[in-house]
TISEVEX-806591 format. One record per residue: y, x, z of N, C-alpha, C, O in turn; residue number from 1; residue in three letters. Coordinates in Angstrom, 2 decimals, padded with zeros to 5 digits. Layout:
! TISEVEX-806591
       nyy       nxx       nzz      cayy      caxx      cazz       cyy       cxx       czz       oyy       oxx       ozz   pos   code
         Y         X         Z         Y         X         Z         Y         X         Z         Y         X         Z   NUM    ala
...
! end
This chain:
! TISEVEX-806591
       nyy       nxx       nzz      cayy      caxx      cazz       cyy       cxx       czz       oyy       oxx       ozz   pos   code
    048.58   -019.96   -003.59    047.75   -019.52   -002.46    046.76   -020.63   -002.13    047.13   -021.80   -002.05     1    met
    045.51   -020.24   -001.94    044.52   -021.28   -001.67    043.39   -020.78   -000.78    043.24   -019.58   -000.52     2    lys
    042.63   -021.73   -000.32    041.48   -021.48    000.54    040.23   -021.45   -000.32    039.85   -022.45   -000.92     3    leu
    039.58   -020.29   -000.39    038.38   -020.16   -001.21    037.15   -020.74   -000.53    036.33   -021.38   -001.17     4    leu
    037.03   -020.51    000.79    035.89   -021.06    001.52    036.23   -021.20    002.99    037.05   -020.46    003.53     5    ser
    035.58   -022.18    003.62    035.64   -022.39    005.06    034.25   -021.99    005.59    033.25   -022.56    005.18     6    val
    034.21   -021.01    006.49    032.94   -020.40    006.86    032.60   -020.66    008.33    033.43   -020.50    009.22     7    asn
    031.35   -021.06    008.55    030.88   -021.40    009.89    029.68   -020.54    010.26    028.87   -020.18    009.41     8    leu
    029.58   -020.23    011.55    028.47   -019.41    012.03    027.61   -020.15    013.03    028.10   -020.97    013.82     9    gly
    026.32   -019.88    013.01    025.37   -020.43    013.97    024.81   -019.31    014.84    024.81   -018.15    014.44    10    arg
    024.34   -019.67    016.02    023.76   -018.68    016.93    022.59   -017.96    016.26    021.71   -018.57    015.65    11    phe
    022.61   -016.64    016.39    021.53   -015.81    015.87    021.24   -014.72    016.89    022.14   -013.94    017.23    12    lys
    020.01   -014.64    017.38    019.64   -013.59    018.33    019.58   -012.26    017.61    018.94   -012.14    016.56    13    ala
    020.25   -011.24    018.16    020.29   -009.92    017.56    020.17   -008.86    018.65    020.35   -009.14    019.83    14    val
    019.85   -007.63    018.24    019.71   -006.55    019.21    020.93   -005.63    019.25    020.89   -004.58    019.89    15    asp
    022.01   -006.02    018.55    023.18   -005.13    018.51    024.39   -005.72    019.23    025.51   -005.25    019.02    16    tyr
    024.19   -006.71    020.06    025.30   -007.28    020.82    025.06   -007.14    022.31    023.92   -007.12    022.77    17    thr
    026.17   -007.04    023.07    026.05   -007.02    024.53    026.42   -008.38    025.12    026.62   -008.51    026.32    18    asp
    026.52   -009.40    024.26    026.85   -010.74    024.74    025.76   -011.24    025.68    024.58   -011.03    025.42    19    ala
    026.14   -011.88    026.78    025.14   -012.41    027.72    024.14   -013.35    027.06    023.00   -013.46    027.51    20    pro
    024.56   -014.02    025.99    023.67   -014.94    025.29    022.61   -014.22    024.47    021.59   -014.81    024.10    21    ser
    022.84   -012.93    024.19    021.92   -012.18    023.36    022.04   -012.50    021.88    021.18   -012.11    021.08    22    gly
    023.09   -013.20    021.51    023.24   -013.58    020.11    024.68   -013.53    019.64    025.59   -013.21    020.41    23    gly
    024.87   -013.85    018.37    026.19   -013.82    017.76    026.29   -014.93    016.71    025.28   -015.37    016.16    24    thr
    027.51   -015.35    016.44    027.76   -016.30    015.37    028.57   -015.67    014.25    029.20   -016.38    013.46    25    gly
    028.55   -014.34    014.16    029.38   -013.63    013.19    028.90   -013.81    011.76    029.68   -013.66    010.82    26    ile
    027.64   -014.13    011.57    027.08   -014.28    010.23    027.43   -015.66    009.68    026.63   -016.59    009.73    27    asp
    028.65   -015.78    009.15    029.18   -017.09    008.75    028.90   -017.39    007.27    028.91   -016.49    006.42    28    lys
    028.65   -018.66    007.00    028.36   -019.11    005.64    029.35   -020.21    005.25    029.80   -020.97    006.11    29    lys
    029.69   -020.30    003.96    030.61   -021.34    003.51    030.08   -022.76    003.77    028.91   -023.05    003.53    30    pro
    030.96   -023.61    004.26    030.61   -025.02    004.50    030.68   -025.79    003.19    031.46   -025.45    002.30    31    ala
    029.86   -026.82    003.07    029.81   -027.62    001.84    030.96   -028.62    001.73    031.48   -028.86    000.63    32    asp
    031.36   -029.19    002.84    032.38   -030.24    002.80    033.54   -029.96    003.71    033.86   -028.80    004.00    33    gly
    034.18   -031.03    004.17    035.35   -030.91    005.03    034.95   -030.46    006.44    033.87   -030.80    006.93    34    ala
    035.82   -029.67    007.06    035.60   -029.17    008.41    036.83   -029.51    009.26    037.96   -029.24    008.87    35    val
    036.59   -030.09    010.42    037.67   -030.43    011.35    038.09   -029.19    012.13    037.24   -028.44    012.62    36    arg
    039.40   -028.98    012.23    039.95   -027.82    012.96    040.93   -028.33    014.00    041.82   -029.12    013.69    37    val
    040.77   -027.87    015.25    041.64   -028.28    016.34    041.69   -027.17    017.38    040.82   -026.30    017.41    38    ala
    042.70   -027.20    018.23    042.80   -026.22    019.31    041.60   -026.37    020.24    041.35   -027.47    020.73    39    ala
    040.85   -025.28    020.49    039.62   -025.42    021.27    039.80   -025.44    022.77    038.98   -026.02    023.49    40    pro
    040.89   -024.80    023.27    041.07   -024.69    024.71    041.22   -023.23    025.12    041.32   -022.35    024.27    41    gly
    041.25   -022.99    026.41    041.52   -021.65    026.93    040.39   -020.67    026.63    039.22   -021.04    026.64    42    ala
    040.77   -019.43    026.37    039.78   -018.38    026.17    038.96   -018.20    027.44    039.48   -018.29    028.55    43    lys
    037.69   -017.95    027.24    036.78   -017.79    028.37    035.98   -019.04    028.65    034.90   -018.99    029.23    44    gly
    036.52   -020.17    028.21    035.81   -021.44    028.40    035.62   -022.19    027.09    034.77   -023.08    027.00    45    thr
    036.41   -021.84    026.06    036.35   -022.54    024.78    036.05   -021.56    023.65    036.35   -020.37    023.74    46    ala
    035.45   -022.08    022.59    035.05   -021.24    021.49    035.95   -021.36    020.29    037.16   -021.20    020.39    47    gly
    035.34   -021.64    019.14    036.05   -021.69    017.87    036.86   -022.97    017.73    036.55   -023.99    018.36    48    ser
    037.89   -022.90    016.89    038.66   -024.09    016.58    038.03   -024.94    015.49    038.50   -026.04    015.22    49    gly
    036.97   -024.44    014.85    036.33   -025.16    013.76    035.08   -025.87    014.25    034.21   -025.25    014.87    50    leu
    034.97   -027.13    013.97    033.78   -027.90    014.34    032.56   -027.31    013.64    032.58   -027.08    012.43    51    ala
    031.50   -027.07    014.42    030.28   -026.54    013.86    030.20   -025.02    013.80    029.21   -024.47    013.33    52    gly
    031.25   -024.34    014.28    031.26   -022.88    014.29    030.99   -022.40    015.71    031.76   -022.71    016.63    53    asp
    029.92   -021.64    015.90    029.52   -021.21    017.24    030.11   -019.85    017.61    030.09   -018.91    016.81    54    glu
    030.64   -019.77    018.82    031.08   -018.51    019.41    030.13   -018.19    020.54    029.97   -018.99    021.47    55    val
    029.48   -017.04    020.48    028.39   -016.72    021.40    028.78   -015.77    022.51    027.96   -015.46    023.38    56    cys
    030.01   -015.29    022.51    030.49   -014.43    023.58    031.91   -014.84    023.93    032.88   -014.33    023.36    57    asp
    032.04   -015.76    024.86    033.35   -016.32    025.22    034.21   -015.34    025.99    035.40   -015.59    026.21    58    leu
    033.63   -014.22    026.41    034.43   -013.21    027.11    035.48   -012.61    026.17    036.59   -012.30    026.60    59    arg
    035.13   -012.46    024.93    035.98   -011.72    023.99    036.45   -012.53    022.79    037.40   -012.13    022.11    60    his
    035.82   -013.65    022.52    036.12   -014.39    021.30    036.42   -015.86    021.61    036.06   -016.36    022.67    61    his
    037.08   -016.52    020.67    037.39   -017.92    020.84    038.62   -018.15    021.69    039.28   -017.20    022.13    62    gly
    038.93   -019.40    021.93    040.12   -019.78    022.68    041.29   -020.05    021.76    041.24   -019.77    020.57    63    gly
    042.34   -020.61    022.33    043.46   -021.09    021.53    044.14   -020.02    020.68    044.52   -020.29    019.54    64    asn
    044.30   -018.80    021.21    044.99   -017.75    020.47    044.11   -017.11    019.39    044.60   -016.36    018.55    65    asp
    042.82   -017.41    019.42    041.87   -016.89    018.43    041.03   -018.04    017.88    039.82   -017.90    017.66    66    gln
    041.68   -019.15    017.66    040.95   -020.36    017.25    040.38   -020.24    015.85    039.33   -020.80    015.55    67    ala
    041.09   -019.51    014.98    040.72   -019.38    013.58    040.91   -017.92    013.16    041.88   -017.28    013.57    68    val
    039.99   -017.40    012.34    040.12   -016.05    011.82    040.15   -016.10    010.31    039.25   -016.67    009.68    69    tyr
    041.18   -015.50    009.71    041.35   -015.51    008.25    041.27   -014.10    007.69    041.77   -013.14    008.29    70    ala
    040.64   -013.99    006.53    040.58   -012.70    005.83    040.77   -012.95    004.34    040.26   -013.93    003.79    71    tyr
    041.50   -012.06    003.70    041.84   -012.23    002.28    040.70   -011.76    001.38    040.08   -010.73    001.61    72    ala
    040.44   -012.55    000.33    039.46   -012.17   -000.66    039.83   -010.82   -001.31    038.95   -010.03   -001.65    73    arg
    041.11   -010.58   -001.47    041.56   -009.33   -002.06    041.15   -008.13   -001.21    040.82   -007.07   -001.75    74    glu
    041.18   -008.28    000.12    040.76   -007.18    001.00    039.24   -007.04    001.01    038.72   -005.92    001.10    75    asp
    038.52   -008.16    000.92    037.07   -008.07    000.78    036.69   -007.37   -000.53    035.73   -006.60   -000.56    76    leu
    037.44   -007.63   -001.59    037.17   -006.96   -002.86    037.35   -005.45   -002.74    036.57   -004.68   -003.30    77    asp
    038.37   -005.04   -002.01    038.58   -003.60   -001.80    037.43   -002.99   -001.00    036.98   -001.89   -001.30    78    glu
    036.96   -003.71    000.01    035.83   -003.22    000.79    034.56   -003.19   -000.06    033.72   -002.31    000.11    79    trp
    034.40   -004.13   -000.96    033.25   -004.09   -001.87    033.26   -002.79   -002.67    032.23   -002.15   -002.86    80    glu
    034.45   -002.41   -003.13    034.58   -001.17   -003.90    034.26    000.05   -003.04    033.57    000.96   -003.47    81    arg
    034.77    000.05   -001.81    034.58    001.20   -000.92    033.14    001.32   -000.43    032.62    002.42   -000.30    82    leu
    032.50    000.18   -000.16    031.15    000.19    000.41    030.06    000.13   -000.66    028.91    000.45   -000.39    83    leu
    030.44   -000.28   -001.87    029.47   -000.37   -002.94    028.42   -001.46   -002.73    027.24   -001.26   -003.01    84    gly
    028.87   -002.60   -002.21    027.96   -003.71   -001.93    028.72   -005.02   -002.01    029.93   -005.05   -001.77    85    arg
    028.05   -006.12   -002.35    028.74   -007.41   -002.39    029.08   -007.92   -001.01    028.31   -007.74   -000.06    86    pro
    030.23   -008.57   -000.90    030.68   -009.15    000.37    031.17   -010.57    000.10    032.35   -010.78   -000.15    87    leu
    030.27   -011.54    000.15    030.69   -012.93   -000.08    031.58   -013.44    001.05    031.66   -012.81    002.11    88    pro
    032.26   -014.55    000.82    033.10   -015.14    001.85    032.33   -015.35    003.14    031.21   -015.85    003.13    89    gly
    032.93   -014.97    004.25    032.29   -015.07    005.56    031.65   -013.78    006.01    031.20   -013.70    007.15    90    gly
    031.58   -012.77    005.15    030.89   -011.52    005.47    031.48   -010.80    006.68    030.76   -010.12    007.41    91    ser
    032.78   -010.95    006.88    033.43   -010.28    008.01    033.53   -011.21    009.23    034.22   -010.90    010.20    92    phe
    032.83   -012.34    009.16    032.89   -013.29    010.26    034.14   -014.13    010.23    034.50   -014.77    011.22    93    gly
    034.82   -014.14    009.08    036.06   -014.92    008.97    035.75   -016.39    008.75    034.78   -016.75    008.07    94    glu
    036.59   -017.23    009.32    036.48   -018.67    009.12    037.09   -019.10    007.80    036.58   -019.99    007.12    95    asn
    038.20   -018.45    007.43    038.91   -018.78    006.21    038.94   -017.57    005.29    039.45   -016.52    005.67    96    leu
    038.39   -017.71    004.10    038.53   -016.69    003.08    039.62   -017.17    002.12    039.47   -018.21    001.48    97    thr
    040.72   -016.41    002.03    041.90   -016.85    001.32    042.07   -016.12   -000.01    041.46   -015.07   -000.24    98    thr
    042.91   -016.69   -000.87    043.26   -016.05   -002.14    044.76   -016.16   -002.36    045.35   -017.22   -002.18    99    ser
    045.37   -015.03   -002.76    046.79   -015.02   -003.07    047.71   -014.97   -001.88    048.92   -015.15   -002.02   100    gly
    047.17   -014.72   -000.71    047.95   -014.71    000.54    047.87   -013.32    001.18    046.78   -012.79    001.38   101    leu
    049.02   -012.74    001.50    049.06   -011.43    002.15    048.80   -011.62    003.64    049.74   -011.73    004.43   102    asp
    047.55   -011.66    004.02    047.18   -011.95    005.41    047.66   -010.85    006.35    048.21   -011.14    007.41   103    val
    047.47   -009.59    005.97    047.85   -008.49    006.86    049.36   -008.29    006.93    049.88   -007.74    007.89   104    asn
    050.06   -008.75    005.89    051.51   -008.67    005.89    052.17   -009.89    006.50    053.40   -009.96    006.57   105    gly
    051.37   -010.86    006.95    051.92   -012.05    007.59    052.61   -011.68    008.90    052.14   -010.79    009.62   106    ala
    053.70   -012.34    009.20    054.41   -012.07    010.44    053.78   -012.85    011.59    053.29   -013.96    011.41   107    lys
    053.80   -012.24    012.77    053.36   -012.96    013.97    054.28   -014.16    014.15    055.51   -014.02    014.18   108    ile
    053.70   -015.33    014.27    054.49   -016.56    014.37    054.67   -017.27    013.04    055.19   -018.38    012.98   109    gly
    054.23   -016.62    011.95    054.26   -017.28    010.64    053.35   -018.50    010.68    052.27   -018.46    011.28   110    glu
    053.78   -019.57    010.04    052.97   -020.80    010.06    052.49   -021.17    008.66    053.23   -021.12    007.68   111    arg
    051.21   -021.52    008.60    050.57   -021.90    007.34    050.14   -023.35    007.39    049.51   -023.79    008.35   112    trp
    050.48   -024.09    006.35    049.95   -025.43    006.16    048.72   -025.30    005.24    048.84   -024.89    004.09   113    arg
    047.57   -025.67    005.77    046.32   -025.58    005.01    045.85   -027.01    004.73    045.55   -027.76    005.66   114    val
    045.77   -027.36    003.46    045.48   -028.75    003.14    046.64   -029.64    003.55    047.74   -029.13    003.80   115    gly
    046.44   -030.93    003.62    047.55   -031.84    003.91    047.98   -031.89    005.38    049.13   -032.24    005.66   116    pro
    047.09   -031.55    006.30    047.38   -031.81    007.72    047.39   -030.58    008.62    048.23   -030.49    009.52   117    asp
    046.49   -029.63    008.41    046.31   -028.53    009.36    047.50   -027.57    009.33    047.92   -027.13    008.27   118    leu
    048.03   -027.26    010.51    049.11   -026.29    010.65    048.64   -025.19    011.60    048.28   -025.45    012.75   119    leu
    048.66   -023.95    011.11    048.22   -022.79    011.87    049.37   -021.82    012.10    050.33   -021.79    011.33   120    leu
    049.26   -021.02    013.17    050.27   -020.02    013.49    049.60   -018.68    013.74    048.65   -018.59    014.51   121    glu
    050.09   -017.63    013.08    049.53   -016.28    013.19    049.82   -015.70    014.57    050.95   -015.77    015.05   122    val
    048.79   -015.13    015.21    048.96   -014.57    016.56    048.70   -013.08    016.65    049.34   -012.39    017.45   123    thr
    047.75   -012.55    015.85    047.37   -011.14    016.00    046.39   -010.74    014.92    045.91   -011.57    014.14   124    ser
    046.09   -009.44    014.89    045.03   -008.94    014.04    043.71   -008.92    014.79    043.68   -009.02    016.02   125    gly
    042.62   -008.79    014.05    041.28   -008.76    014.64    040.90   -007.32    015.00    041.05   -006.41    014.18   126    arg
    040.41   -007.13    016.21    039.97   -005.82    016.67    038.47   -005.70    016.44    037.71   -006.56    016.89   127    ile
    038.01   -004.65    015.73    036.57   -004.53    015.45    035.78   -004.18    016.70    036.29   -003.55    017.62   128    pro
    034.52   -004.60    016.72    033.66   -004.36    017.86    032.27   -003.92    017.39    031.99   -003.90    016.19   129    cys
    031.41   -003.57    018.33    030.07   -003.09    018.00    029.22   -004.19    017.35    028.36   -003.89    016.52   130    gln
    029.46   -005.44    017.71    028.73   -006.53    017.08    029.06   -006.61    015.59    028.17   -006.81    014.76   131    thr
    030.33   -006.44    015.26    030.77   -006.40    013.87    030.08   -005.25    013.13    029.60   -005.41    012.01   132    phe
    030.03   -004.09    013.78    029.39   -002.92    013.19    027.90   -003.16    012.97    027.35   -002.83    011.92   133    gln
    027.25   -003.74    013.96    025.83   -004.03    013.83    025.54   -005.06    012.76    024.54   -004.96    012.05   134    gly
    026.42   -006.04    012.65    026.25   -007.08    011.63    026.30   -006.50    010.23    025.50   -006.88    009.37   135    his
    027.23   -005.59    009.99    027.36   -005.00    008.66    026.37   -003.87    008.41    026.02   -003.57    007.27   136    leu
    025.90   -003.24    009.51    024.95   -002.14    009.35    025.58   -000.89    008.77    024.90   -000.10    008.13   137    gly
    026.88   -000.71    009.00    027.59    000.47    008.51    027.87    001.41    009.67    028.45    001.00    010.68   138    glu
    027.47    002.67    009.54    027.71    003.65    010.60    029.20    003.93    010.74    029.94    003.97    009.75   139    thr
    029.64    004.12    011.97    031.05    004.40    012.29    031.98    003.33    011.72    033.12    003.62    011.36   140    lys
    031.50    002.09    011.65    032.28    001.02    011.06    033.54    000.71    011.86    034.59    000.45    011.27   141    trp
    033.45    000.72    013.18    034.62    000.40    014.00    035.76    001.34    013.66    036.90    000.90    013.47   142    val
    035.47    002.62    013.58    036.51    003.61    013.25    037.03    003.39    011.82    038.24    003.42    011.58   143    arg
    036.13    003.18    010.89    036.53    003.05    009.50    037.39    001.80    009.28    038.39    001.84    008.57   144    arg
    036.98    000.70    009.88    037.75   -000.54    009.76    039.13   -000.37    010.36    040.12   -000.84    009.80   145    phe
    039.21    000.31    011.49    040.49    000.54    012.15    041.39    001.41    011.28    042.58    001.12    011.13   146    thr
    040.84    002.44    010.72    041.64    003.34    009.89    042.15    002.65    008.62    043.24    002.97    008.14   147    gln
    041.39    001.71    008.09    041.80    001.00    006.88    043.04    000.16    007.14    043.87   -000.02    006.24   148    gln
    043.17   -000.38    008.36    044.37   -001.11    008.73    044.54   -002.46    008.07    045.66   -002.94    007.89   149    gly
    043.42   -003.09    007.71    043.46   -004.43    007.11    042.60   -005.35    007.96    041.48   -005.69    007.57   150    ala
    043.11   -005.76    009.13    042.26   -006.44    010.12    042.03   -007.92    009.88    041.13   -008.51    010.47   151    pro
    042.84   -008.55    009.02    042.80   -010.01    008.95    043.55   -010.58    010.15    043.96   -009.84    011.05   152    gly
    043.71   -011.89    010.16    044.57   -012.51    011.17    043.87   -013.58    011.98    043.11   -014.39    011.45   153    ala
    044.14   -013.55    013.29    043.79   -014.66    014.16    044.94   -015.66    014.13    046.11   -015.28    014.01   154    tyr
    044.60   -016.94    014.25    045.61   -017.99    014.25    045.31   -019.04    015.31    044.15   -019.30    015.63   155    leu
    046.37   -019.65    015.84    046.23   -020.79    016.74    046.51   -022.07    015.97    047.18   -022.05    014.93   156    arg
    046.01   -023.17    016.48    046.19   -024.47    015.82    047.41   -025.17    016.42    047.47   -025.43    017.62   157    val
    048.39   -025.45    015.56    049.59   -026.18    015.99    049.41   -027.68    015.76    049.74   -028.49    016.62   158    ile
    048.88   -028.03    014.60    048.56   -029.43    014.29    047.15   -029.47    013.71    046.88   -028.78    012.73   159    glu
    046.24   -030.26    014.29    044.86   -030.29    013.82    044.73   -030.98    012.47    045.65   -031.68    012.03   160    pro
    043.60   -030.78    011.83    043.35   -031.44    010.56    042.02   -031.02    009.97    041.35   -030.13    010.48   161    gly
    041.66   -031.66    008.88    040.45   -031.31    008.15    040.81   -030.44    006.95    041.83   -030.64    006.29   162    glu
    039.95   -029.46    006.68    040.17   -028.58    005.54    038.86   -028.42    004.78    037.78   -028.69    005.30   163    ile
    038.99   -027.97    003.53    037.81   -027.71    002.71    038.17   -026.66    001.66    039.34   -026.41    001.41   164    arg
    037.15   -026.06    001.07    037.35   -025.09    000.01    038.20   -025.71   -001.11    037.99   -026.85   -001.51   165    ala
    039.15   -024.91   -001.60    040.03   -025.39   -002.66    041.37   -025.90   -002.18    042.28   -026.10   -002.99   166    gly
    041.52   -026.11   -000.87    042.79   -026.56   -000.33    043.88   -025.52   -000.58    043.62   -024.32   -000.61   167    asp
    045.10   -026.00   -000.75    046.24   -025.09   -000.89    046.65   -024.56    000.49    046.43   -025.20    001.51   168    thr
    047.26   -023.38    000.47    047.84   -022.79    001.68    049.32   -022.55    001.39    049.67   -021.92    000.39   169    ile
    050.16   -023.05    002.26    051.61   -022.91    002.08    052.21   -022.29    003.33    051.93   -022.74    004.44   170    glu
    053.04   -021.27    003.16    053.78   -020.69    004.28    055.00   -021.58    004.52    055.91   -021.63    003.69   171    ile
    055.00   -022.27    005.64    056.07   -023.23    005.91    057.10   -022.70    006.90    058.16   -023.31    007.08   172    val
    056.80   -021.57    007.54    057.76   -020.95    008.45    057.50   -019.46    008.51    056.36   -019.03    008.68   173    his
    058.56   -018.68    008.36    058.47   -017.23    008.48    059.53   -016.75    009.46    060.72   -016.93    009.21   174    ser
    059.13   -016.13    010.57    060.09   -015.69    011.59    061.04   -014.62    011.05    060.76   -013.99    010.03   175    pro
    062.16   -014.42    011.73    063.16   -013.45    011.30    062.80   -012.02    011.69    063.33   -011.08    011.10   176    glu
    061.92   -011.82    012.66    061.54   -010.46    013.06    060.64   -009.83    012.00    060.26   -010.49    011.03   177    his
    060.29   -008.56    012.19    059.46   -007.85    011.21    058.11   -007.41    011.77    057.52   -006.44    011.30   178    asp
    057.62   -008.13    012.77    056.34   -007.79    013.40    055.22   -008.45    012.60    055.00   -009.66    012.71   179    ile
    054.51   -007.66    011.81    053.43   -008.18    010.99    052.08   -008.01    011.69    051.97   -007.32    012.70   180    thr
    051.07   -008.65    011.13    049.70   -008.48    011.63    049.31   -007.02    011.59    048.72   -006.50    012.55   181    val
    049.61   -006.34    010.50    049.27   -004.93    010.35    049.94   -004.08    011.42    049.30   -003.20    012.00   182    ser
    051.21   -004.32    011.68    051.93   -003.55    012.70    051.37   -003.82    014.08    051.17   -002.90    014.87   183    leu
    051.12   -005.08    014.38    050.54   -005.43    015.68    049.20   -004.74    015.88    048.91   -004.24    016.97   184    gln
    048.38   -004.71    014.83    047.08   -004.07    014.90    047.21   -002.58    015.18    046.50   -002.04    016.03   185    phe
    048.10   -001.92    014.47    048.32   -000.49    014.71    048.79   -000.24    016.14    048.38    000.74    016.76   186    arg
    049.64   -001.11    016.65    050.18   -000.93    017.99    049.10   -001.00    019.06    049.15   -000.25    020.04   187    ala
    048.13   -001.89    018.90    047.11   -002.04    019.94    045.91   -001.11    019.72    045.00   -001.07    020.54   188    val
    045.92   -000.37    018.61    044.78    000.52    018.34    045.19    001.99    018.25    044.84    002.78    019.13   189    thr
    045.93    002.37    017.24    046.17    003.79    016.97    047.59    004.27    017.24    047.81    005.48    017.32   190    thr
    048.56    003.37    017.37    049.96    003.79    017.55    050.59    003.01    018.70    051.45    002.15    018.49   191    glu
    050.15    003.32    019.90    050.54    002.52    021.06    052.02    002.63    021.41    052.54    001.81    022.17   192    arg
    052.70    003.64    020.88    054.14    003.72    021.10    054.88    002.53    020.48    056.03    002.26    020.82   193    lys
    054.21    001.82    019.57    054.81    000.65    018.94    054.73   -000.60    019.81    055.36   -001.61    019.50   194    leu
    053.97   -000.55    020.89    053.71   -001.76    021.69    054.97   -002.48    022.19    055.06   -003.69    022.02   195    leu
    055.94   -001.79    022.78    057.10   -002.54    023.28    057.83   -003.32    022.20    058.36   -004.39    022.46   196    pro
    057.85   -002.78    020.98    058.53   -003.46    019.89    057.90   -004.78    019.50    058.56   -005.63    018.90   197    gly
    056.62   -004.96    019.84    055.95   -006.21    019.51    056.56   -007.40    020.22    056.46   -008.53    019.74   198    leu
    057.20   -007.16    021.35    057.75   -008.26    022.13    058.84   -009.02    021.39    059.24   -010.10    021.81   199    leu
    059.33   -008.43    020.29    060.32   -009.14    019.47    059.74   -010.41    018.86    060.48   -011.31    018.47   200    ala
    058.41   -010.48    018.77    057.76   -011.66    018.22    057.69   -012.81    019.22    057.34   -013.93    018.84   201    ala
    058.02   -012.55    020.47    058.08   -013.60    021.48    056.74   -014.23    021.81    055.70   -013.59    021.72   202    gly
    056.77   -015.50    022.18    055.58   -016.21    022.64    054.57   -016.48    021.54    053.45   -016.91    021.82   203    asp
    054.95   -016.24    020.30    053.99   -016.42    019.21    052.88   -015.38    019.26    051.79   -015.61    018.74   204    ala
    053.14   -014.24    019.88    052.12   -013.22    020.05    050.92   -013.75    020.81    051.05   -014.62    021.68   205    leu
    049.75   -013.22    020.50    048.56   -013.47    021.30    048.90   -013.15    022.76    049.53   -012.12    023.03   206    his
    048.51   -014.00    023.68    048.89   -013.83    025.08    048.43   -012.50    025.65    049.11   -011.93    026.51   207    ser
    047.29   -011.99    025.19    046.81   -010.70    025.68    047.65   -009.55    025.14    047.83   -008.54    025.81   208    glu
    048.16   -009.71    023.93    049.05   -008.69    023.38    050.36   -008.64    024.14    050.90   -007.56    024.39   209    thr
    050.87   -009.80    024.51    052.09   -009.83    025.32    051.88   -009.05    026.62    052.72   -008.24    027.01   210    ile
    050.77   -009.30    027.27    050.46   -008.60    028.52    050.34   -007.10    028.30    050.86   -006.30    029.08   211    lys
    049.65   -006.71    027.23    049.47   -005.30    026.92    050.81   -004.62    026.66    051.07   -003.53    027.19   212    thr
    051.66   -005.25    025.85    052.95   -004.67    025.51    053.85   -004.54    026.74    054.53   -003.53    026.92   213    ala
    053.86   -005.56    027.58    054.69   -005.51    028.78    054.20   -004.45    029.76    055.00   -003.74    030.36   214    arg
    052.89   -004.35    029.91    052.32   -003.34    030.81    052.66   -001.95    030.32    053.03   -001.08    031.12   215    thr
    052.54   -001.73    029.02    052.85   -000.42    028.45    054.32   -000.07    028.67    054.64    001.03    029.11   216    tyr
    055.21   -001.03    028.37    056.63   -000.78    028.50    057.00   -000.46    029.95    057.84    000.40    030.20   217    ala
    056.37   -001.15    030.90    056.65   -000.89    032.31    056.17    000.48    032.74    056.81    001.14    033.55   218    gln
    055.04    000.91    032.20    054.47    002.20    032.59    055.17    003.39    031.93    055.47    004.39    032.57   219    lys
    055.42    003.23    030.62    055.83    004.41    029.85    057.19    004.29    029.19    057.72    005.29    028.71   220    tyr
    057.75    003.10    029.13    059.00    002.93    028.41    058.75    002.81    026.92    057.61    002.92    026.46   221    gly
    059.81    002.59    026.18    059.66    002.33    024.75    059.35    003.56    023.93    058.86    003.42    022.80   222    ala
    059.60    004.76    024.43    059.46    005.94    023.59    058.28    006.83    023.90    058.18    007.93    023.35   223    gly
    057.37    006.38    024.80    056.26    007.24    025.21    054.97    006.83    024.54    054.77    005.65    024.23   224    ser
    054.08    007.80    024.30    052.79    007.52    023.69    051.84    006.81    024.64    051.02    005.99    024.20   225    glu
    051.93    007.11    025.94    051.01    006.52    026.89    049.60    007.05    026.69    049.41    008.11    026.10   226    gly
    048.60    006.31    027.17    047.20    006.71    027.05    046.43    005.62    026.37    046.66    004.45    026.65   227    arg
    045.50    005.96    025.48    044.68    004.92    024.85    043.89    004.14    025.87    043.43    004.69    026.87   228    pro
    043.76    002.85    025.62    042.89    002.03    026.46    043.50    001.61    027.77    042.78    001.22    028.69   229    gly
    044.84    001.67    027.89    045.46    001.27    029.15    045.21   -000.20    029.47    045.00   -000.56    030.62   230    asp
    045.23   -001.04    028.46    044.99   -002.46    028.63    044.17   -002.93    027.44    044.38   -002.47    026.32   231    thr
    043.24   -003.84    027.66    042.36   -004.29    026.58    043.16   -004.99    025.49    044.11   -005.72    025.77   232    ala
    042.77   -004.77    024.26    043.38   -005.44    023.11    042.71   -006.79    022.89    041.56   -006.97    023.28   233    ala
    043.41   -007.74    022.29    042.82   -009.06    022.07    041.59   -009.01    021.19    041.58   -008.36    020.14   234    pro
    040.55   -009.70    021.63    039.35   -009.82    020.82    038.49   -008.58    020.80    037.55   -008.51    020.01   235    gly
    038.77   -007.60    021.65    038.01   -006.34    021.61    036.97   -006.30    022.70    037.08   -007.02    023.70   236    ser
    035.96   -005.47    022.53    035.01   -005.16    023.59    034.22   -003.93    023.22    033.35   -003.50    023.98   237    his
! end
């Protein structure tokens, strides 16, 4: 398992975002050298965990639970086939483009050692938004991405470090529960009856997912469908 590229985004003014800044950093490009990664701080006040990577809408992106976004090259390859277009590393706004790693099958709380020093912990899947859709220029992209069920993973920084393309990725801890990124994503999007079960992942869950799951369980119990949109999902808008 290895890191194919480390991708950074710069502010770009666009007409398809509702960010107060009027811009987005989703158009990420591979970095040439080493990139420092550290916990950025609380969501709403802090952006990306990667030095030189701009987050232009702090309402929905960035912060400790979404410090790093990873997407598998294998899933990008599948999207290339489905969309009939090339998708280089960074095309989905991911910071880390990986190879040989089952990102969507990763368990919440799973820890990855990237390079010699950086330690990351999986927190949740990525929720698609209109900015993502506008960036790709694909109609009904939010729905299509959701239906595909391959969201990629957000991660928090446990131990900071420098990383670069070609670094190895090692799974150094795998929790005993069975709450994967894919399951968490389905629970907060299309199968909300799964929400209470997410709490088995404990504090490793994205803090907003914990709130969502607890609110759902209190309202509807473990066996009810509830109503879509009862509580915002992490990283969504």
